[in-house]
C-alpha positions as CSV (number, residue, x, y, z in Angstrom):
1,M,2.0,-6.6,-0.3
2,P,1.9,-3.1,-2.0
3,R,-1.5,-1.6,-2.0
4,P,-2.2,-2.0,-5.8
5,H,-1.5,-5.7,-5.6
6,R,-3.5,-6.0,-2.4
7,R,-6.5,-4.4,-4.1
8,L,-6.0,-6.7,-7.1
9,G,-5.8,-9.7,-4.8
10,N,-9.0,-8.7,-3.0
11,R,-10.8,-8.2,-6.3
12,G,-9.5,-11.5,-7.7
13,A,-10.8,-13.3,-4.6
14,E,-14.2,-11.7,-5.1
15,R,-14.3,-12.6,-8.7
16,G,-13.0,-16.1,-8.3
17,R,-14.5,-16.7,-4.9
18,G,-11.1,-18.1,-3.8
19,P,-8.2,-17.2,-1.4
20,C,-5.7,-14.6,-2.2
21,S,-2.0,-14.8,-1.3
22,S,1.3,-13.1,-1.9
23,R,4.9,-14.2,-1.8
24,R,8.0,-12.1,-1.4
25,D,11.6,-13.1,-2.1
26,S,13.9,-13.2,0.8
27,D,16.3,-10.9,-0.9
28,E,13.6,-8.2,-1.0
29,R,14.2,-7.6,-4.7
30,G,10.6,-7.7,-5.6
31,I,7.1,-8.8,-5.0
32,R,5.8,-12.0,-6.4
33,P,2.0,-11.4,-6.0
34,S,-0.4,-14.2,-6.6
35,V,-4.1,-14.3,-6.7
36,L,-4.7,-18.0,-6.5
37,G,-7.9,-20.0,-6.2
38,G,-6.7,-23.3,-5.0
39,P,-7.1,-25.2,-8.3
40,E,-8.4,-28.8,-8.7
41,P,-5.8,-31.1,-10.2
42,G,-5.3,-30.4,-13.9
43,G,-6.8,-26.9,-13.7
44,I,-6.3,-23.9,-15.8
45,L,-3.9,-21.0,-15.0
46,I,-4.7,-17.4,-16.1
47,L,-1.4,-15.5,-16.1
48,G,-0.5,-11.8,-16.3
49,H,1.7,-9.1,-14.9
50,A,0.9,-5.9,-13.1
51,D,4.2,-4.1,-13.7
52,T,4.9,-1.7,-16.6
53,V,8.1,-0.4,-18.2
54,W,7.3,3.1,-17.0
55,P,9.1,4.7,-13.9
56,V,7.1,6.0,-10.9
57,G,5.8,9.5,-11.7
58,T,5.0,8.9,-15.4
59,L,1.2,9.3,-14.7
60,A,1.8,12.9,-13.9
61,E,3.3,13.4,-17.4
62,I,1.1,11.0,-19.3
63,P,-2.1,10.7,-17.4
64,F,-4.7,8.0,-17.8
65,A,-7.5,9.2,-20.1
66,V,-10.6,7.9,-21.8
67,A,-12.1,9.2,-25.0
68,E,-15.0,7.4,-26.6
69,D,-13.8,3.8,-27.1
70,R,-10.2,4.3,-26.3
71,A,-8.2,4.5,-23.1
72,T,-4.7,5.9,-23.1
73,G,-1.9,6.0,-20.5
74,P,1.2,4.1,-19.3
75,G,0.5,0.4,-19.1
76,V,-3.1,0.4,-20.4
77,F,-2.2,-1.9,-23.3
78,D,0.6,-3.8,-21.7
79,M,-1.1,-5.1,-19.7
80,K,-3.5,-3.5,-17.2
81,S,-6.4,-4.0,-19.6
82,G,-5.7,-7.7,-19.8
83,I,-5.9,-8.0,-16.0
84,V,-9.4,-6.4,-16.1
85,S,-10.5,-8.8,-18.8
86,A,-9.2,-11.8,-16.8
87,L,-11.2,-10.7,-13.7
88,E,-14.3,-10.2,-15.8
89,A,-13.9,-13.6,-17.4
90,L,-13.9,-15.1,-13.8
91,T,-17.1,-13.2,-13.2
92,A,-18.7,-14.8,-16.2
93,L,-17.8,-18.3,-15.1
94,Q,-20.1,-19.7,-12.4
95,D,-17.6,-22.5,-11.4
96,T,-14.0,-21.3,-10.8
97,A,-12.8,-24.2,-8.7
98,D,-10.4,-25.4,-11.4
99,L,-9.0,-21.9,-12.1
100,S,-6.0,-20.0,-10.8
101,L,-5.1,-16.4,-11.5
102,L,-1.5,-15.4,-11.1
103,I,-0.4,-11.8,-11.5
104,T,3.3,-11.1,-11.2
105,G,5.2,-7.9,-10.7
106,D,8.5,-8.1,-12.6
107,E,7.8,-9.5,-16.1
108,E,9.1,-6.4,-17.8
109,T,12.5,-6.8,-16.2
110,G,12.9,-10.5,-16.9
111,S,10.7,-12.2,-14.2
112,V,13.8,-12.6,-12.0
113,T,11.9,-13.0,-8.8
114,S,8.8,-14.6,-10.2
115,R,10.1,-17.2,-12.6
116,G,10.2,-20.0,-10.1
117,L,6.6,-19.4,-9.0
118,I,5.5,-19.2,-12.6
119,E,7.1,-22.5,-13.5
120,E,5.8,-24.1,-10.3
121,A,2.3,-22.9,-11.1
122,A,2.5,-24.0,-14.7
123,R,3.4,-27.6,-13.8
124,A,0.4,-27.8,-11.5
125,H,-2.0,-26.9,-14.4
126,R,-2.8,-28.5,-17.7
127,A,-3.3,-25.2,-19.6
128,V,-2.0,-21.6,-19.2
129,L,-3.9,-18.6,-20.7
130,I,-2.0,-15.3,-20.9
131,L,-3.8,-12.1,-21.4
132,E,-0.8,-10.1,-22.8
133,P,-2.0,-7.5,-25.3
134,S,-2.8,-8.2,-28.9
135,L,-2.0,-6.1,-32.1
136,G,-5.1,-6.5,-34.3
137,G,-6.5,-9.3,-32.2
138,A,-4.0,-12.0,-33.2
139,L,-3.2,-14.8,-30.9
140,K,0.5,-15.5,-30.2
141,I,1.3,-19.1,-30.7
142,A,5.1,-18.9,-30.6
143,R,7.7,-16.6,-29.2
144,R,11.4,-16.4,-29.6
145,G,13.7,-17.3,-26.8
146,V,15.7,-14.4,-25.3
147,G,19.3,-14.0,-24.2
148,I,20.6,-10.9,-22.5
149,Y,24.3,-10.3,-22.1
150,R,26.6,-7.6,-20.6
151,V,30.3,-7.7,-21.6
152,E,32.8,-5.7,-19.5
153,I,36.2,-5.0,-20.9
154,T,39.3,-3.8,-19.0
155,G,42.4,-2.3,-20.6
156,V,45.1,0.1,-19.5
157,A,44.8,3.9,-19.6
158,A,47.5,6.0,-21.2
159,H,48.0,9.5,-22.7
160,A,47.0,9.3,-26.3
161,G,49.7,11.7,-27.4
162,L,52.6,10.9,-25.1
163,D,52.4,7.2,-24.3
164,P,49.7,5.5,-26.4
165,A,51.8,2.3,-26.7
166,K,51.7,1.9,-22.9
167,G,48.0,1.7,-23.0
168,I,45.6,-1.2,-23.8
169,N,42.6,0.2,-25.7
170,A,39.4,-1.2,-24.3
171,L,37.4,0.2,-27.2
172,R,39.4,-1.7,-29.7
173,E,38.7,-4.8,-27.7
174,L,35.1,-3.8,-27.7
175,A,35.0,-3.5,-31.5
176,H,36.4,-7.0,-31.7
177,V,33.8,-8.4,-29.4
178,I,31.0,-6.7,-31.4
179,Q,32.2,-8.3,-34.6
180,T,32.6,-11.7,-33.0
181,V,29.2,-11.9,-31.4
182,S,27.5,-10.3,-34.4
183,R,28.8,-13.2,-36.6
184,A,26.9,-15.6,-34.3
185,A,23.6,-14.4,-35.9
186,S,22.1,-16.8,-38.4
187,T,19.9,-15.9,-41.4
188,E,19.1,-19.5,-42.0
189,A,17.9,-20.1,-38.4
190,D,16.4,-16.6,-38.1
191,T,18.6,-15.9,-35.0
192,H,19.2,-12.3,-34.1
193,V,22.2,-11.0,-32.2
194,T,21.9,-7.3,-31.6
195,P,24.6,-5.3,-29.9
196,S,22.4,-2.6,-28.4
197,V,24.2,-0.5,-25.9
198,A,27.9,0.4,-25.8
199,S,30.1,2.7,-23.7
200,G,33.7,3.4,-23.0
201,G,36.4,5.9,-22.6
202,T,36.8,9.0,-20.4
203,A,38.5,11.7,-22.5
204,V,39.4,12.2,-26.2
205,N,43.1,12.3,-25.3
206,T,43.1,9.1,-23.2
207,V,43.5,5.5,-24.2
208,P,40.3,4.0,-22.8
209,A,40.8,1.6,-19.9
210,E,37.2,0.4,-19.7
211,A,34.4,-0.4,-22.1
212,S,31.1,-2.2,-21.9
213,L,28.5,-3.7,-24.2
214,K,24.9,-5.0,-23.9
215,V,23.7,-7.5,-26.4
216,D,20.2,-8.8,-27.1
217,V,19.8,-12.4,-28.6
218,R,16.6,-13.8,-30.0
219,A,16.2,-17.4,-31.4
220,W,13.4,-19.8,-32.2
221,S,15.1,-22.8,-30.6
222,L,16.9,-23.6,-27.4
223,A,19.7,-25.1,-29.5
224,E,20.3,-21.8,-31.2
225,L,20.3,-19.9,-27.9
226,E,22.8,-22.4,-26.5
227,R,25.0,-22.1,-29.6
228,V,25.1,-18.3,-29.3
229,D,25.7,-18.6,-25.5
230,A,28.8,-20.7,-26.3
231,V,30.1,-17.9,-28.4
232,F,29.9,-15.5,-25.5
233,G,31.5,-18.1,-23.2
234,A,34.5,-18.3,-25.6
235,L,35.2,-14.6,-25.9
236,A,38.8,-13.8,-25.4
237,P,40.8,-10.5,-25.7
238,L,43.0,-9.6,-28.6
239,H,45.7,-8.1,-26.3
240,P,47.0,-10.5,-23.6
241,G,46.8,-7.7,-21.0
242,A,43.1,-7.0,-21.6
243,G,40.3,-8.6,-19.6
244,I,36.8,-9.7,-20.6
245,A,34.0,-10.5,-18.2
246,V,30.7,-11.8,-19.5
247,H,27.5,-11.5,-17.5
248,G,24.0,-12.7,-18.2
249,G,22.9,-15.6,-20.4
250,I,19.7,-17.2,-21.6
251,N,16.8,-15.3,-20.0
252,R,13.8,-17.0,-21.6
253,P,13.5,-20.3,-23.4
254,P,11.5,-20.2,-26.7
255,M,7.7,-20.8,-26.6
256,P,7.3,-23.4,-29.4
257,V,4.4,-23.6,-31.7
258,E,3.4,-27.1,-30.5
259,S,2.6,-25.8,-27.1
260,S,0.0,-23.4,-28.4
261,V,-1.8,-24.6,-31.6
262,V,-4.4,-26.8,-30.0
263,L,-5.4,-24.0,-27.6
264,C,-5.3,-21.6,-30.6
265,R,-7.8,-23.8,-32.5
266,L,-10.1,-23.9,-29.5
267,A,-9.9,-20.1,-29.2
268,Q,-10.7,-19.7,-32.8
269,Q,-13.7,-21.9,-32.5
270,S,-14.8,-20.1,-29.3
271,A,-14.6,-16.7,-31.2
272,E,-16.7,-18.1,-34.0
273,R,-19.4,-19.3,-31.5
274,L,-19.4,-15.9,-30.0
275,G,-19.8,-14.2,-33.3
276,Q,-16.5,-12.4,-32.9
277,P,-14.1,-11.7,-35.8
278,E,-11.9,-14.5,-37.1
279,L,-8.8,-14.8,-35.0
280,D,-5.4,-14.8,-36.7
281,A,-2.3,-16.5,-35.1
282,V,1.2,-15.1,-35.1
283,E,4.7,-15.9,-34.1
284,V,6.4,-13.0,-32.4
285,G,10.0,-12.0,-31.4
286,G,9.1,-10.6,-28.0
287,G,9.2,-12.8,-24.9
288,S,6.7,-13.2,-22.1
289,D,6.1,-15.4,-19.1
290,G,4.5,-17.8,-21.6
291,N,8.1,-18.8,-22.6
292,F,8.5,-20.2,-19.1
293,T,5.1,-22.0,-18.9
294,A,5.6,-23.6,-22.3
295,A,9.1,-24.8,-21.4
296,A,7.6,-26.3,-18.3
297,G,5.6,-28.6,-20.6
298,T,2.2,-27.0,-20.1
299,A,0.0,-26.0,-23.1
300,T,0.1,-22.2,-23.4
301,L,-1.8,-19.6,-25.4
302,D,-0.7,-16.0,-25.3
303,G,-2.1,-12.8,-26.8
304,L,-5.6,-13.2,-25.3
305,G,-5.5,-9.6,-24.0
306,P,-7.5,-6.6,-25.4
307,I,-6.7,-4.9,-28.7
308,G,-4.7,-1.8,-28.9
309,D,-1.2,-0.5,-29.8
310,G,1.9,1.3,-28.5
311,A,3.2,-1.1,-26.0
312,H,6.1,0.6,-24.1
313,A,5.5,3.8,-26.1
314,R,4.0,7.2,-25.1
315,H,1.1,6.7,-27.5
316,E,0.0,3.5,-25.8
317,W,-3.8,2.9,-26.1
318,V,-6.4,0.1,-25.7
319,R,-9.8,-0.2,-27.3
320,L,-12.3,-0.4,-24.4
321,S,-14.9,-2.6,-26.2
322,S,-12.2,-5.2,-26.8
323,M,-11.8,-5.6,-23.1
324,V,-15.3,-7.0,-23.0
325,E,-14.8,-9.1,-26.1
326,R,-11.6,-10.7,-24.7
327,A,-13.2,-11.4,-21.4
328,E,-16.0,-13.2,-23.2
329,L,-13.5,-15.0,-25.4
330,T,-11.4,-16.1,-22.4
331,A,-14.5,-17.4,-20.5
332,E,-15.7,-19.4,-23.6
333,L,-12.2,-20.8,-24.2
334,I,-12.1,-22.0,-20.6
335,R,-15.4,-23.8,-21.1
336,S,-13.9,-25.4,-24.3
337,I,-10.7,-26.5,-22.5
338,R,-12.7,-28.2,-19.8
339,S,-14.3,-30.5,-22.4
340,V,-10.9,-31.6,-23.8
341,D,-8.6,-34.2,-22.4
342,G,-5.4,-32.6,-21.0
343,D,-3.1,-34.9,-22.9
344,S,-4.4,-33.6,-26.3
345,L,-3.6,-29.9,-25.6
346,T,-0.1,-30.1,-27.0
347,I,1.1,-31.8,-30.3
348,A,4.2,-33.3,-31.6
349,S,6.6,-30.8,-33.2
350,N,6.4,-32.5,-36.6
351,E,2.7,-31.7,-36.7
352,K,2.9,-28.0,-35.9
353,R,3.0,-26.7,-39.4
354,E,-0.5,-28.1,-40.2
355,R,-2.4,-27.2,-37.0
356,A,-3.0,-23.5,-37.1
357,P,-2.7,-20.5,-39.5
358,R,0.3,-18.3,-38.8
359,R,2.0,-15.2,-39.9
360,K,5.1,-13.5,-38.6
361,E,4.7,-10.3,-36.7
362,T,7.3,-7.7,-35.6
363,E,6.4,-6.3,-32.2
364,R,7.1,-2.6,-31.9
365,A,8.7,-1.0,-28.8
366,N,9.9,2.4,-27.9
367,G,13.3,2.9,-26.3
368,E,12.6,6.1,-24.5
369,N,11.7,4.5,-21.2
370,Q,13.4,2.1,-18.8
371,E,15.1,-1.1,-19.9
372,S,12.7,-3.9,-20.7
373,I,13.6,-7.4,-22.1
374,S,10.2,-8.6,-23.1
């Protein structure tokens, strides 16, 4: 286990007074760290991630700093501060026998190595609390599902002046693919299909033999994700001599409202008892590991992390006092969940519009760092 995760595990064991363990995939692609406290049946899972979108060495360029009530630096908002609040919430609770704390290490790149562990842990608990960061303090009660695709096109190179007819233009094929997949977007269903990265060609006087495209898909329902996925599966070249290969697919299922609104109401009531500001609830386009836990059938509430701004951006910051507030809120929410029957923590989908206030929120991100699909 890398030293940062080992230190986190030891601190989690101290806070929760439970055992710490770590798991590594056999393909060595990444660590799946877990700080687990051997929960009683029907316990509560606190979930977060220790990785950031920033490459190693970023701290030398953007160092961690504290000024008055604000901390800045890579990952302070998304989501190092949430881990601190989770640990402090465990400190505030005298009895942690029914609690588990799971911190993963690859959320920002799609949770490829940790997804199975997350889903396994979710099924063993009756509620999942995620301390992902919050813009303005709002809780996240729904998230779009995510699809990530890479399309590779092969043509035939030729001299653009001497023998253009002998070539098969991969960029023309790429243009056709972009138009085809873009038409799969739906205004009515609020489904987004975004061609985001394209490349191709080698020289201005050469018919391009290769081209590639990356596409981001976001949808509120699994049916929509599957509809768009079928469009990618049916892609065919215009020229019979060209080739198209599609990689990727549905990365995260949607996190539906019905998995969150009961927990949201309990959190709002908890905040009121603590004298904290009224909590808003939002539906967001970004994905998290909460998409997996909700799809596993476990009540899930996201956005319990501290307040700040600038996730994935150089100006990332977190309000230090909100770390204390969110730790107190999380602890009080856990006390509330313990008093509620587990079967009543989710609701039927036809009830979801009446159970919690909501507003749409567009999450901001900055494309200047490494690729992230949250």
